[in-house]
C-alpha positions as semicolon CSV with decimal commas, in nm:
position;residue;x (nm);y (nm);z (nm)
1;X;1,162;0,470;-1,902
2;X;1,386;0,776;-1,926
3;X;1,276;1,134;-1,992
4;X;1,430;1,475;-1,938
5;X;1,128;1,667;-1,824
6;X;0,904;1,361;-1,805
7;X;0,530;1,398;-1,830
8;X;0,185;1,264;-1,898
9;X;-0,093;1,099;-1,706
10;X;0,008;0,802;-1,491
11;X;-0,103;0,451;-1,575
12;X;0,009;0,150;-1,376
13;X;0,160;-0,128;-1,582
14;X;0,125;-0,496;-1,500
15;X;0,480;-0,505;-1,366
16;X;0,404;-0,203;-1,151
17;X;0,106;-0,376;-0,991
18;X;0,319;-0,680;-0,913
19;X;0,602;-0,478;-0,761
20;X;0,373;-0,259;-0,555
21;X;0,170;-0,556;-0,432
22;X;0,474;-0,728;-0,294
23;X;0,654;-0,463;-0,091
24;X;0,932;-0,700;0,008
25;X;1,029;-0,744;-0,355
26;X;1,096;-0,372;-0,383
27;X;1,329;-0,394;-0,085
28;X;1,516;-0,684;-0,240
29;X;1,556;-0,496;-0,568
30;X;1,690;-0,197;-0,378
31;X;1,954;-0,415;-0,214
32;X;2,054;-0,557;-0,551
33;X;2,073;-0,210;-0,703
34;X;2,302;-0,091;-0,425
35;X;2,531;-0,387;-0,473
36;X;2,553;-0,341;-0,851
37;X;2,590;0,035;-0,862
38;X;2,643;0,197;-0,524
39;X;2,700;0,540;-0,670
40;X;2,332;0,549;-0,768
41;X;2,204;0,452;-0,425
42;X;2,038;0,703;-0,196
43;X;2,331;0,700;0,044
44;X;2,584;0,769;-0,230
45;X;2,372;1,050;-0,371
46;X;2,342;1,218;-0,031
47;X;2,714;1,183;0,026
48;X;2,787;1,366;-0,297
49;X;2,533;1,632;-0,208
50;X;2,698;1,694;0,129
51;X;3,038;1,703;-0,036
52;X;2,913;1,990;-0,249
53;X;2,819;2,162;0,075
54;X;2,451;2,184;-0,015
55;X;2,543;2,488;-0,219
56;X;2,270;2,713;-0,344
57;X;2,190;2,682;-0,711
58;X;1,996;2,896;-0,954
59;X;1,801;2,758;-1,247
60;X;1,790;3,081;-1,447
61;X;1,653;3,228;-1,644
62;X;1,315;3,255;-1,473
63;X;1,020;3,403;-1,657
64;X;0,749;3,609;-1,485
65;X;0,452;3,390;-1,400
66;X;0,163;3,404;-1,646
67;X;-0,092;3,332;-1,374
68;X;-0,329;3,607;-1,259
69;X;-0,521;3,645;-0,936
70;X;-0,832;3,450;-1,035
71;X;-0,622;3,174;-1,190
72;X;-0,450;3,127;-0,856
73;X;-0,777;3,123;-0,663
74;X;-0,916;2,855;-0,895
75;X;-0,604;2,642;-0,848
76;X;-0,628;2,678;-0,470
77;X;-0,985;2,548;-0,478
78;X;-0,884;2,259;-0,704
79;X;-0,606;2,164;-0,462
80;X;-0,843;2,168;-0,163
81;X;-0,673;2,480;-0,032
82;X;-0,799;2,815;0,092
83;X;-0,810;3,112;-0,143
84;X;-0,676;3,345;0,127
85;X;-0,360;3,135;0,156
86;X;-0,242;3,182;-0,203
87;X;-0,136;3,478;-0,414
88;X;-0,013;3,554;-0,763
89;X;0,353;3,648;-0,809
90;X;0,463;3,998;-0,900
91;X;0,674;4,049;-1,211
92;X;0,992;4,071;-1,004
93;X;0,919;3,745;-0,818
94;X;1,006;3,393;-0,928
95;X;1,022;3,036;-0,791
96;X;1,338;3,118;-0,595
97;X;1,216;3,436;-0,427
98;X;0,921;3,315;-0,220
99;X;0,912;3,523;0,101
100;X;0,953;3,364;0,444
101;X;0,645;3,169;0,539
102;X;0,547;3,102;0,176
103;X;0,646;2,846;-0,087
104;X;0,617;2,825;-0,464
105;X;0,392;2,583;-0,654
106;X;0,379;2,529;-1,029
107;X;0,036;2,532;-1,190
108;X;0,086;2,191;-1,356
109;X;0,148;2,025;-1,020
110;X;-0,222;2,084;-0,950
111;X;-0,396;2,101;-1,287
112;X;-0,225;1,799;-1,448
113;X;-0,054;1,606;-1,167
114;X;-0,329;1,621;-0,904
115;X;-0,124;1,768;-0,620
116;X;-0,347;1,836;-0,321
117;X;-0,305;2,008;0,014
118;X;-0,175;1,936;0,264
119;X;0,138;1,821;0,083
120;X;0,188;1,443;0,106
121;X;0,443;1,311;0,352
122;X;0,632;1,115;0,085
123;X;0,682;1,431;-0,119
124;X;0,812;1,617;0,186
125;X;1,043;1,326;0,270
126;X;1,191;1,343;-0,081
127;X;1,250;1,719;-0,054
128;X;1,405;1,684;0,291
129;X;1,628;1,397;0,190
130;X;1,777;1,574;-0,110
131;X;1,749;1,925;0,039
132;X;1,550;2,054;-0,256
133;X;1,291;2,328;-0,287
134;X;0,949;2,215;-0,412
135;X;0,965;2,409;-0,745
136;X;1,286;2,225;-0,831
137;X;1,077;1,918;-0,910
138;X;0,955;1,850;-1,262
139;X;0,581;1,781;-1,283
140;X;0,651;1,414;-1,356
141;X;0,787;1,376;-1,001
142;X;0,449;1,476;-0,859
143;X;0,283;1,220;-1,089
144;X;0,521;0,945;-0,980
145;X;0,470;1,015;-0,610
146;X;0,091;1,036;-0,638
147;X;0,081;0,718;-0,846
148;X;0,306;0,541;-0,598
149;X;0,091;0,646;-0,300
150;X;-0,233;0,553;-0,478
151;X;-0,108;0,208;-0,572
152;X;0,019;0,142;-0,220
153;X;-0,317;0,241;-0,073
154;X;-0,499;0,012;-0,315
155;X;-0,280;-0,280;-0,212
156;X;-0,295;-0,194;0,159
157;X;0,082;-0,164;0,202
158;X;0,288;0,104;0,371
159;X;0,565;0,253;0,158
160;X;0,818;0,526;0,214
161;X;1,114;0,696;0,052
162;X;1,329;0,382;0,056
163;X;1,073;0,189;-0,148
164;X;1,027;0,481;-0,388
165;X;1,398;0,526;-0,449
166;X;1,453;0,152;-0,492
167;X;1,256;0,189;-0,815
168;X;1,363;0,538;-0,924
169;X;1,680;0,747;-0,932
170;X;1,700;1,126;-0,929
171;X;1,856;1,325;-1,212
172;X;1,890;1,687;-1,312
173;X;1,675;1,790;-1,605
174;X;1,727;2,037;-1,886
175;X;1,476;2,240;-2,082
176;X;1,450;2,401;-2,422
177;X;1,450;2,748;-2,265
178;X;1,783;2,687;-2,097
179;X;1,654;2,631;-1,746
180;X;1,835;2,396;-1,514
181;X;1,843;2,317;-1,145
182;X;1,530;2,103;-1,166
183;X;1,506;1,728;-1,117
184;X;1,304;1,427;-1,231
185;X;1,276;1,061;-1,128
186;X;1,361;0,817;-1,409
187;X;1,290;0,449;-1,345
188;X;1,587;0,235;-1,262
189;X;1,680;-0,009;-1,544
190;X;1,431;-0,294;-1,569
191;X;1,204;-0,152;-1,299
192;X;0,960;0,055;-1,504
193;X;0,624;0,057;-1,326
194;X;0,455;0,366;-1,477
195;X;0,364;0,457;-1,832
196;X;0,356;0,823;-1,934
197;X;0,198;1,011;-2,221
198;X;0,129;1,372;-2,325
199;X;0,359;1,664;-2,245
200;X;0,442;1,928;-1,986
201;X;0,569;2,199;-2,219
202;X;0,622;2,542;-2,064
203;X;0,544;2,422;-1,711
204;X;0,804;2,666;-1,574
205;X;0,604;2,970;-1,686
206;X;0,307;2,931;-1,454
207;X;0,354;2,938;-1,078
208;X;0,226;3,109;-0,765
209;X;0,291;3,136;-0,391
210;X;0,121;2,941;-0,113
211;X;0,132;3,034;0,255
212;X;0,266;2,775;0,498
213;X;-0,028;2,672;0,714
214;X;-0,146;2,347;0,875
215;X;-0,389;2,310;0,584
216;X;-0,108;2,327;0,325
217;X;0,193;2,176;0,506
218;X;0,156;1,919;0,786
219;X;0,244;2,051;1,132
220;X;0,607;1,990;1,218
221;X;0,728;1,980;0,858
222;X;0,936;2,250;0,692
223;X;0,989;2,358;0,333
224;X;1,305;2,520;0,203
225;X;1,297;2,800;-0,053
226;X;1,671;2,806;-0,127
227;X;1,754;2,598;-0,434
228;X;2,023;2,330;-0,406
229;X;2,250;2,162;-0,656
230;X;2,270;1,786;-0,594
231;X;2,412;1,697;-0,934
232;X;2,763;1,576;-0,977
C-alpha cells in the first residue's frame, strides 16, 4: 500500500492478523529490512534528521480553522476529554502557533480515526522519535497506530515503536492545496497489513487546541509544537 495523504477506515487483512499474532516475525522482518535497505531503517532516518539539525519547518499555507466553539466541545466529548480543556482557534492561529501548554489536534483525528485522550503511548513514542509535532501527522497515521494497538491487544502481545516501524516507513506527504511538512506511514514492500478506503479530503482545514493535562497527555510525556523537517 502507498498513499500520499492516506485515508479510510482500517480493516485488518489476513496477512496482518498473521504478522501481529506472531510478534517475533515482525522483529525478523525488521532485521531483514535493515539489511536490505539500511537507509530506510529507523536508525538511518534519525541520523538524517539529526544531520539536518532538527530544523524548524513550516507547512504553509495554513487556512483558518473552520471549527467553532460548539464543534470543539462536541469533539472533546467524543475523545473522552473535558470541554474546559479545549478551545477553538482564532483566525490568526494555526497548527504551528499553539501557545505554551497547549497542542493542536485535527478534527479528523477524532471524528474519523478514533483518537482518544489521553494520547496513546505509541503515538507519543513516534512523535518523540522523529521530533514531530502532532498536527504534522496525516490522519492515516492515527488510523495505523490505533489499528496496530487494537490488533496487539486482541492477540495479547506487547508491541512498541520498533515493531510498528518494522512494518511501516515514514514519508513526507503533499496535498492539493500546496501544504507540506506533514507525514504518513506507508507499508514497507510486501508487508501490507491494513486495507484503507474512503478519503480524508480537506483534513487540514479543521483543527483546534487542547490543553496539556494528565487527562490529555500522560504524566511525564511532552509534546512539541515546533514543526520539524525530517525529509531528505
